[in-house]
N, CA, C and O atoms as a printed pandas DataFrame, in Angstrom:
     atom_number atom_name residue_name chain_id  residue_number  x_coord  y_coord  z_coord
0              1         N          MET        A               1  122.833   29.246  213.959
1              2        CA          MET        A               1  122.472   28.991  212.573
2              3         C          MET        A               1  123.725   28.925  211.711
3              4         O          MET        A               1  124.637   29.738  211.865
4              5         N          PRO        A               2  123.766   27.958  210.805
5              6        CA          PRO        A               2  124.915   27.887  209.904
6              7         C          PRO        A               2  124.857   29.020  208.881
7              8         O          PRO        A               2  123.771   29.490  208.543
8              9         N          PRO        A               3  126.009   29.462  208.387
9             10        CA          PRO        A               3  126.015   30.535  207.389
10            11         C          PRO        A               3  125.376   30.065  206.084
11            12         O          PRO        A               3  125.454   28.891  205.720
12            13         N          LYS        A               4  124.748   31.005  205.396
13            14        CA          LYS        A               4  124.095   30.672  204.129
14            15         C          LYS        A               4  125.135   30.419  203.052
15            16         O          LYS        A               4  126.183   31.064  203.020
16            17         N          LYS        A               5  124.838   29.482  202.180
17            18        CA          LYS        A               5  125.732   29.184  201.062
18            19         C          LYS        A               5  125.541   30.235  199.982
19            20         O          LYS        A               5  124.426   30.693  199.733
20            21         N          ALA        A               6  126.629   30.606  199.352
21            22        CA          ALA        A               6  126.557   31.566  198.251
22            23         C          ALA        A               6  125.917   30.875  197.054
23            24         O          ALA        A               6  126.267   29.748  196.704
24            25         N          GLU        A               7  124.972   31.577  196.435
25            26        CA          GLU        A               7  124.298   31.006  195.277
26            27         C          GLU        A               7  125.182   31.154  194.046
27            28         O          GLU        A               7  125.824   32.185  193.848
28            29         N          THR        A               8  125.207   30.139  193.246
29            30        CA          THR        A               8  125.955   30.235  191.997
30            31         C          THR        A               8  125.059   30.837  190.935
31            32         O          THR        A               8  123.849   30.610  190.925
32            33         N          THR        A               9  125.657   31.602  190.048
33            34        CA          THR        A               9  124.867   32.250  189.005
34            35         C          THR        A               9  124.613   31.309  187.845
35            36         O          THR        A               9  123.695   31.536  187.056
36            37         N          GLU        A              10  125.392   30.276  187.728
37            38        CA          GLU        A              10  125.240   29.344  186.611
38            39         C          GLU        A              10  124.466   28.117  187.070
39            40         O          GLU        A              10  124.873   27.431  188.008
40            41         N          LYS        A              11  123.357   27.849  186.409
41            42        CA          LYS        A              11  122.548   26.683  186.755
42            43         C          LYS        A              11  122.582   25.694  185.610
43            44         O          LYS        A              11  122.524   26.078  184.442
44            45         N          LYS        A              12  122.674   24.437  185.945
45            46        CA          LYS        A              12  122.668   23.383  184.939
46            47         C          LYS        A              12  121.409   22.556  185.109
47            48         O          LYS        A              12  120.996   22.254  186.229
48            49         N          LYS        A              13  120.812   22.197  184.003
49            50        CA          LYS        A              13  119.654   21.315  184.051
50            51         C          LYS        A              13  120.170   19.892  184.113
51            52         O          LYS        A              13  121.055   19.507  183.349
52            53         N          LYS        A              14  119.621   19.128  185.009
53            54        CA          LYS        A              14  120.040   17.738  185.132
54            55         C          LYS        A              14  118.877   16.815  184.845
55            56         O          LYS        A              14  117.735   17.089  185.216
56            57         N          SER        A              15  119.181   15.735  184.188
57            58        CA          SER        A              15  118.146   14.744  183.912
58            59         C          SER        A              15  117.960   13.881  185.151
59            60         O          SER        A              15  118.707   13.996  186.123
60            61         N          SER        A              16  116.971   13.029  185.102
61            62        CA          SER        A              16  116.683   12.173  186.248
62            63         C          SER        A              16  117.803   11.173  186.512
63            64         O          SER        A              16  117.897   10.608  187.601
64            65         N          ARG        A              17  118.649   10.960  185.509
65            66        CA          ARG        A              17  119.752   10.017  185.670
66            67         C          ARG        A              17  121.030   10.696  186.160
67            68         O          ARG        A              17  122.052   10.033  186.333
68            69         N          GLY        A              18  120.986   11.988  186.380
69            70        CA          GLY        A              18  122.139   12.668  186.944
70            71         C          GLY        A              18  122.994   13.407  185.931
71            72         O          GLY        A              18  123.816   14.234  186.327
72            73         N          GLY        A              19  122.838   13.147  184.653
73            74        CA          GLY        A              19  123.619   13.845  183.635
74            75         C          GLY        A              19  122.944   15.133  183.225
75            76         O          GLY        A              19  121.806   15.396  183.615
76            77         N          THR        A              20  123.637   15.934  182.442
77            78        CA          THR        A              20  123.015   17.171  181.967
78            79         C          THR        A              20  122.220   16.885  180.700
79            80         O          THR        A              20  122.587   16.023  179.902
80            81         N          LYS        A              21  121.122   17.624  180.527
81            82        CA          LYS        A              21  120.257   17.437  179.364
82            83         C          LYS        A              21  120.805   18.221  178.184
83            84         O          LYS        A              21  121.413   19.278  178.353
84            85         N          LYS        A              22  120.585   17.697  176.997
85            86        CA          LYS        A              22  120.899   18.447  175.795
86            87         C          LYS        A              22  119.749   19.397  175.515
87            88         O          LYS        A              22  118.585   19.049  175.708
88            89         N          ILE        A              23  120.078   20.592  175.061
89            90        CA          ILE        A              23  119.046   21.552  174.698
90            91         C          ILE        A              23  118.536   21.166  173.311
91            92         O          ILE        A              23  119.328   20.929  172.399
92            93         N          SER        A              24  117.229   21.103  173.157
93            94        CA          SER        A              24  116.643   20.730  171.870
94            95         C          SER        A              24  116.865   21.844  170.860
95            96         O          SER        A              24  117.153   22.982  171.231
96            97         N          HIS        A              25  116.730   21.512  169.589
97            98        CA          HIS        A              25  116.873   22.504  168.521
98            99         C          HIS        A              25  115.865   23.629  168.721
99           100         O          HIS        A              25  116.181   24.800  168.510
100          101         N          TYR        A              26  114.652   23.271  169.127
101          102        CA          TYR        A              26  113.601   24.261  169.350
102          103         C          TYR        A              26  113.984   25.227  170.473
103          104         O          TYR        A              26  113.880   26.443  170.312
104          105         N          ASN        A              27  114.426   24.681  171.610
105          106        CA          ASN        A              27  114.778   25.533  172.740
106          107         C          ASN        A              27  115.940   26.457  172.409
107          108         O          ASN        A              27  115.937   27.625  172.797
108          109         N          LYS        A              28  116.926   25.942  171.700
109          110        CA          LYS        A              28  118.067   26.766  171.311
110          111         C          LYS        A              28  117.612   27.889  170.375
111          112         O          LYS        A              28  118.027   29.038  170.529
112          113         N          PHE        A              29  116.759   27.552  169.407
113          114        CA          PHE        A              29  116.243   28.546  168.464
114          115         C          PHE        A              29  115.458   29.621  169.212
115          116         O          PHE        A              29  115.642   30.811  168.956
116          117         N          VAL        A              30  114.584   29.212  170.134
117          118        CA          VAL        A              30  113.744   30.162  170.850
118          119         C          VAL        A              30  114.603   31.093  171.715
119          120         O          VAL        A              30  114.333   32.293  171.773
120          121         N          GLN        A              31  115.615   30.570  172.376
121          122        CA          GLN        A              31  116.500   31.411  173.176
122          123         C          GLN        A              31  117.135   32.502  172.318
123          124         O          GLN        A              31  117.143   33.675  172.691
124          125         N          GLN        A              32  117.664   32.101  171.168
125          126        CA          GLN        A              32  118.313   33.056  170.278
126          127         C          GLN        A              32  117.305   34.041  169.691
127          128         O          GLN        A              32  117.584   35.235  169.579
128          129         N          GLU        A              33  116.150   33.539  169.324
129          130        CA          GLU        A              33  115.127   34.373  168.695
130          131         C          GLU        A              33  114.561   35.391  169.689
131          132         O          GLU        A              33  114.338   36.545  169.324
132          133         N          LEU        A              34  114.328   34.987  170.916
133          134        CA          LEU        A              34  113.828   35.917  171.926
134          135         C          LEU        A              34  114.841   37.031  172.185
135          136         O          LEU        A              34  114.469   38.196  172.331
136          137         N          ALA        A              35  116.118   36.668  172.242
137          138        CA          ALA        A              35  117.160   37.682  172.450
138          139         C          ALA        A              35  117.208   38.651  171.271
139          140         O          ALA        A              35  117.343   39.859  171.469
140          141         N          ARG        A              36  117.099   38.132  170.044
141          142        CA          ARG        A              36  117.131   38.979  168.854
142          143         C          ARG        A              36  115.927   39.917  168.819
143          144         O          ARG        A              36  116.069   41.108  168.539
144          145         N          LEU        A              37  114.749   39.379  169.103
145          146        CA          LEU        A              37  113.534   40.194  169.087
146          147         C          LEU        A              37  113.564   41.262  170.183
147          148         O          LEU        A              37  113.082   42.377  169.980
148          149         N          LYS        A              38  114.121   40.924  171.327
149          150        CA          LYS        A              38  114.209   41.894  172.421
150          151         C          LYS        A              38  115.165   43.024  172.051
151          152         O          LYS        A              38  114.912   44.184  172.375
152          153         N          ALA        A              39  116.264   42.688  171.373
153          154        CA          ALA        A              39  117.214   43.716  170.946
154          155         C          ALA        A              39  116.585   44.620  169.886
155          156         O          ALA        A              39  116.824   45.827  169.874
156          157         N          ASP        A              40  115.781   44.036  168.998
157          158        CA          ASP        A              40  115.135   44.814  167.936
158          159         C          ASP        A              40  114.053   45.738  168.489
159          160         O          ASP        A              40  113.936   46.880  168.045
160          161         N          ASP        A              41  113.264   45.266  169.445
161          162        CA          ASP        A              41  112.152   46.057  169.987
162          163         C          ASP        A              41  112.007   45.778  171.482
163          164         O          ASP        A              41  111.221   44.914  171.871
164          165         N          PRO        A              42  112.752   46.496  172.324
165          166        CA          PRO        A              42  112.708   46.242  173.767
166          167         C          PRO        A              42  111.348   46.505  174.418
167          168         O          PRO        A              42  111.069   45.979  175.496
168          169         N          SER        A              43  110.508   47.306  173.782
169          170        CA          SER        A              43  109.222   47.621  174.383
170          171         C          SER        A              43  108.174   46.527  174.159
171          172         O          SER        A              43  107.111   46.563  174.777
172          173         N          MET        A              44  108.456   45.562  173.291
173          174        CA          MET        A              44  107.512   44.480  173.005
174          175         C          MET        A              44  107.412   43.553  174.221
175          176         O          MET        A              44  108.417   43.263  174.869
176          177         N          SER        A              45  106.207   43.095  174.524
177          178        CA          SER        A              45  106.017   42.206  175.674
178          179         C          SER        A              45  106.618   40.821  175.381
179          180         O          SER        A              45  106.790   40.424  174.228
180          181         N          HIS        A              46  106.923   40.117  176.452
181          182        CA          HIS        A              46  107.491   38.770  176.315
182          183         C          HIS        A              46  106.518   37.856  175.573
183          184         O          HIS        A              46  106.932   37.036  174.754
184          185         N          THR        A              47  105.246   37.998  175.858
185          186        CA          THR        A              47  104.226   37.171  175.212
186          187         C          THR        A              47  104.247   37.365  173.702
187          188         O          THR        A              47  104.200   36.394  172.946
188          189         N          GLU        A              48  104.316   38.613  173.268
189          190        CA          GLU        A              48  104.355   38.899  171.835
190          191         C          GLU        A              48  105.640   38.372  171.202
191          192         O          GLU        A              48  105.613   37.816  170.104
192          193         N          ARG        A              49  106.770   38.548  171.900
193          194        CA          ARG        A              49  108.044   38.028  171.372
194          195         C          ARG        A              49  107.975   36.518  171.220
195          196         O          ARG        A              49  108.453   35.965  170.229
196          197         N          PHE        A              50  107.377   35.850  172.203
197          198        CA          PHE        A              50  107.294   34.389  172.157
198          199         C          PHE        A              50  106.402   33.936  171.006
199          200         O          PHE        A              50  106.708   32.947  170.339
200          201         N          LYS        A              51  105.307   34.645  170.768
201          202        CA          LYS        A              51  104.430   34.309  169.644
202          203         C          LYS        A              51  105.183   34.431  168.322
203          204         O          LYS        A              51  105.079   33.559  167.460
204          205         N          LEU        A              52  105.940   35.519  168.167
205          206        CA          LEU        A              52  106.717   35.710  166.940
206          207         C          LEU        A              52  107.790   34.633  166.797
207          208         O          LEU        A              52  108.022   34.126  165.700
208          209         N          ALA        A              53  108.441   34.286  167.902
209          210        CA          ALA        A              53  109.473   33.253  167.865
210          211         C          ALA        A              53  108.874   31.912  167.431
211          212         O          ALA        A              53  109.487   31.183  166.651
212          213         N          ALA        A              54  107.688   31.588  167.930
213          214        CA          ALA        A              54  107.023   30.338  167.549
214          215         C          ALA        A              54  106.643   30.344  166.071
215          216         O          ALA        A              54  106.779   29.326  165.391
216          217         N          GLN        A              55  106.165   31.490  165.569
217          218        CA          GLN        A              55  105.833   31.595  164.144
218          219         C          GLN        A              55  107.087   31.452  163.288
219          220         O          GLN        A              55  107.064   30.801  162.244
220          221         N          ASN        A              56  108.183   32.067  163.739
221          222        CA          ASN        A              56  109.440   31.984  162.999
222          223         C          ASN        A              56  109.997   30.567  163.009
223          224         O          ASN        A              56  110.640   30.149  162.047
224          225         N          TRP        A              57  109.755   29.820  164.094
225          226        CA          TRP        A              57  110.220   28.438  164.177
226          227         C          TRP        A              57  109.541   27.576  163.104
227          228         O          TRP        A              57  110.171   26.687  162.532
228          229         N          LYS        A              58  108.276   27.836  162.839
229          230        CA          LYS        A              58  107.546   27.057  161.838
230          231         C          LYS        A              58  108.184   27.168  160.465
231          232         O          LYS        A              58  108.123   26.228  159.673
232          233         N          LYS        A              59  108.802   28.324  160.175
233          234        CA          LYS        A              59  109.410   28.557  158.864
234          235         C          LYS        A              59  110.922   28.363  158.866
235          236         O          LYS        A              59  111.556   28.459  157.815
236          237         N          SER        A              60  111.500   28.096  160.013
237          238        CA          SER        A              60  112.953   28.039  160.159
238          239         C          SER        A              60  113.580   26.823  159.476
239          240         O          SER        A              60  112.982   25.749  159.411
240          241         N          LYS        A              61  114.784   27.018  158.977
241          242        CA          LYS        A              61  115.542   25.899  158.383
242          243         C          LYS        A              61  115.986   24.924  159.453
243          244         O          LYS        A              61  116.203   23.746  159.167
244          245         N          GLU        A              62  116.124   25.400  160.686
245          246        CA          GLU        A              62  116.564   24.552  161.795
246          247         C          GLU        A              62  115.474   23.591  162.248
247          248         O          GLU        A              62  115.762   22.622  162.950
248          249         N          ASN        A              63  114.225   23.842  161.858
249          250        CA          ASN        A              63  113.103   23.006  162.249
250          251         C          ASN        A              63  113.043   21.792  161.331
251          252         O          ASN        A              63  112.831   21.950  160.129
252          253         N          PRO        A              64  113.223   20.593  161.860
253          254        CA          PRO        A              64  113.175   19.405  161.008
254          255         C          PRO        A              64  111.796   19.135  160.412
255          256         O          PRO        A              64  111.683   18.418  159.418
256          257         N          LYS        A              65  110.751   19.698  161.006
257          258        CA          LYS        A              65  109.382   19.465  160.499
258          259         C          LYS        A              65  108.868   20.619  159.665
259          260         O          LYS        A              65  107.699   20.627  159.278
260          261         N          ALA        A              66  109.715   21.593  159.380
261          262        CA          ALA        A              66  109.286   22.761  158.601
262          263         C          ALA        A              66  108.925   22.330  157.178
263          264         O          ALA        A              66  109.598   21.503  156.563
264          265         N          THR        A              67  107.848   22.918  156.685
265          266        CA          THR        A              67  107.447   22.621  155.315
266          267         C          THR        A              67  108.211   23.539  154.375
267          268         O          THR        A              67  108.483   24.695  154.696
268          269         N          ALA        A              68  108.542   23.019  153.241
269          270        CA          ALA        A              68  109.352   23.780  152.285
270          271         C          ALA        A              68  108.580   24.827  151.562
271          272         O          ALA        A              68  109.138   25.540  150.729
């Protein structure tokens, strides 16, 4: 058997054309918001954090469709 390849810790998302995908404004916001919410309240479930992040996105300045 050939030796196993070492797994890399860094993963890149690739599009069907072979290039890397840009992270959308929404995905970037949610990543940051989930990290912030987890730091504020580590005992909160992921589901609850995600619900709050989605609600915060609706009001966010970064959201191009946010109502004023």
